[in-house]
N, C-alpha and C positions, 0 to 999 in steps of 0.2 A: 571564454570558449569552453563548452562542456565536453567537447571531444578532443582527443589527442591529435587527430588529423581530420581534414575535411572528408577524405575518402572513407575513413572509418565511420564517420557519422552517416555518410550516404549508405554504406553497407548495412548498418544497424537499421536505418529507416526502411531500406529495401526489404530486409528480412521481416521486419514488422509488418509491412504491407502484405507480404505473402501470408502471414498468419491471419491478417484481417480478411484477405480474400477467401480463406478457408474457414471463416467463422462459423460455428455450429448452428447459429440461428440468424434469421434475418435481422439486419442492423442498419441504422442510419449513421452516417459519418457527419458529425456536426462540427462546424468551425465557429467558435463562440468568441466574440470580442470581449476583452477584459482589460482592466487597467495595467496588469502585468504582462500583457501581450496575448495574442490569439491562443485559444485553448481548444484542443481537440477532445471531443466527447463522442463516445460510442453509445448509441441509444438502442435498446432492445426491449421487446415485450409490448403488451397491449398499451396503447396510448392512454386509456382510461383507468389503468391499474395504479395502485399506490406507488409513489416514486421511491426509488432507492439509489443513493449515490455511492459509487465505489471509488476508493482512493488507494492506489497501489503503493508498493514499497519503493525504496531507493534502488536505482540501478535497473529498473525495469519499466514497464508501461502497462496499458490495459490488457495486454496479452496474458498477464498472470491470472486473469479471471476466466480463462477459456474453459477450464474443466467445470466451473460452477455455473456459467451463464445460462445454459439451456434450462436447467431446473429453476433457477431464480426467475428467469424471464417468463416462465409459465404463469407466475403469480404477480409479478411486479413489472412496472416500467423501470428498467434498470439503466442508469447513466454511469458508464465507466469513464472516468476522467483521466486523461494523461496529465500528470502533474507537471507544472512548469519547472524548468531546470533539470528535467530527467530525460532519459533517452527514448522519448516518444515523439509525438507530432505536435506538441505544444511549444510555446515560446521558451527560449533558454534562460529566461530571467530567474534570478535567485534572490529575492528580497530577504532581509534579515529575519532569522528565526526568532521568535519571541516578540516580534512586533505585531501590529494589527494587520500587516500587509497581506498575509495569507488568508485571513478571515475576510478581508475586503475583496480579495480576488475571488474567493468562493461566493461571496455576495453577488458579484458581477455574473458569475456563471449561473447561479440559481435564478437570479432575476431574469437573465436572458432566456432561460428555459421555462420561465413562468412558474417556478416552484417556490411556494411560500414556506413549505415545511417538508422535510424529507427524513427517511431513515438513512443512516450512514454506516457503511462498512469500510474499515480501514485496516491496512496491514503494515506493520513496521513503521517507516516514516509516514505512510498514509494513516496509520493508527495515531501517530502523534498529531498529524494535521486534523484528523477527525476529533480528537480530544481538544485541540486548540480551538476549533470552530465551535464545538459544543459548549466549552467554557465561556467563550466570548458571545456566542449567539444561541443561547439555550432554547429560545422560542422557535428556532428554525429546525431543530433536530428532534424528531419524534422517537427514534430508537437509535442506539449506538452499539455496534458490534465491532470488537477490536481483536485482531489477530497479532500476536507478538508485538504489542504497541510500544513505541518509545515514549519517554516522558513521564512514566510513573515511578520508575526507580533507576538506579545507576546503569550506565552503559558499561559493557566489558570491552577491554582492549587487548586481552590476551591472545585473541585470534590474529592480531596484526603480524606478530613475529613469525608464526608458522606460515602465513600467507606469503610473507616476504621471502622466507627460506625456500618456498616452493616455486617462486617466480622464475628462477633461472632454468627450470626444467621444462620450459615451453608448454605445449598443449597439455601434456600429462600433468604438469604442475598446476596449470589453471583449473583443470577438471578436479584435481585433488583439493585445491583451495575451495572450490565450490562445495565439495562434500564437507570439508572441515568447517567452513564459515556458515554456510546456509543449509547444509544437510541435503543438497541436491546430488543424487547419485547418477552418474552417467549411464551405468548399467541398467538402471530402472527407467530413467527418463532421458534418453539420448538427445532428442530434439530440443528439449528445454535446456539441458546442460550445454549443448553446443551453442545455442543462442546466447545464453548467459556468459559463456566463455568469450564470445565475440565482444559482448558489452564490457566485460572485465578488461579486455585488451585495449579497447578504444575509448571508453568513457571515463571522464574525470568526476568521481562522486564528490558530494559535499564532504568536507572534513571537519566542519564545526560540530561541536557537541550539541545534542538536542537538549533544550531547556527542560527541566523537571517541573511539573505542575505542583503548586503548593496545595496544602490540605484544604484551604478554603475553596480553591477553584474546583478540586475534585468533589468536595462535599456539595457543591452547587449543582452537580449533575443529578437532577431529579427524574430525568427520563429513564426508561428501562435500559440497562447496560448489560452486555454480554462480553466477557473477556476470555480468550482462549490463548494459552501460551504453551511453549514446549520446554520440557525439563532439561533438554540438552542444548538450549539456545546459547550460541557462542557470543552473541552481541548484547543481550540484555539479561539481567539476573531475574529469571522467571519466578523463582521462589519468593524473592523480595517483592516482585510485582504483585504476586498473589496476596501476600500478607498486607501490602499497602492498600490494594483494592478492597479487601475485606474490611479493613479498618476505616478507610475514607469514604467508600461507596458501599455501605453494608447491604443495600438492596440488589447489588450487581450479582449476576450469575458468573461464576468463575470456574474454569476448567484448566487443570494442569495435565498435559499429556507427557508422561515421564520420559518416554523414549524418542520424542520428537525434537528436532532441531529448530533453527530459526524459520525455515521455510515450512509453513503449516499447510498441508494438503489434506484432502479427504474429509473436510468439515462442511461440505455443501449442505447436507441435511440438517446438521446442528444449527448452522446460521439461518437456514430457511425457517426452521421451526421457531427460532427466536424472532425473526422478522414478521412472521405471521401471527405471533403473540399467542 
C-alpha cells in the first residue's frame, strides 16, 4: 500500500483532480493499459506536433509540470505520465528498480499512444527513469532532458535526520522539511507547499536506493542530452553529477544552478530551447 491511510490517498487524489480541473491548457485524460497496471497520461498540445514524454519525480504527479505545460504545448504534443507507484492516478505497482520492468512498462505506454520515438524530460526519480529507458531503448529516445536526475552519482542521506527532527512540529515542521529537502518555500509557493505537505503526511515513498548507471551505459547515450542540477540539492551530489556527465557524456549540455535546491523551477525556456534543437 503506497498510502498510510485510504482516506489520505483519497484526499491526495481529490486535490490532484482539482489541479487537473484548473489545467492551464486543454488536455486529454488518457487511461493506458500496461503490464504494470493502468497508467494515467495527460496529453496536451497539437496532435500532429513532435511528441515529448514528461516523467515527474517521486512523491508527486503530473501536476509538477503545471508551470511549464502551456509553453511546451505550443510547440509539442506533450504526454505527462503519472508514474506507477507514486501519488497520482496510475497503478500503485512498484517493480524492482534496475530490472527491465520500468522500460517494458514505458514500452507499453508508448506503444498504446502510437509513439515510436519521443523526446523525454525527467525530474529526480523521473530523471532516473528517463535515463534507464534511454540506456535500454536508445532507438526510442530522440532527446533527453534531465532535471536533478538520480542514477548518475551518489544519493545524499544527510537530509533524513533534519526531516525526522522536524516531524514532531506538525504542519510547521512539514513545511520546513519541504524547504530543507526540496527547496519549496511556503511563502513563495503556498499552494504547491500545502499539497506537497499533504503528500508528505499520507504517502509512503520508495526507500530503496536508486541504482547508479555504469560508464558504459552512459557513454551509449548518443542522442542530444541536457542536464540541469541545483548546487544546493539535498538529495543528490550535483557537483559530482556534473563532473560525471562531462566525463561520460561529453556531448551533453550541463548547467549547475548554484543557489537552487532539489526542486528546479523556472527552466521552462531552457528546456524548450533544447527540445526545439
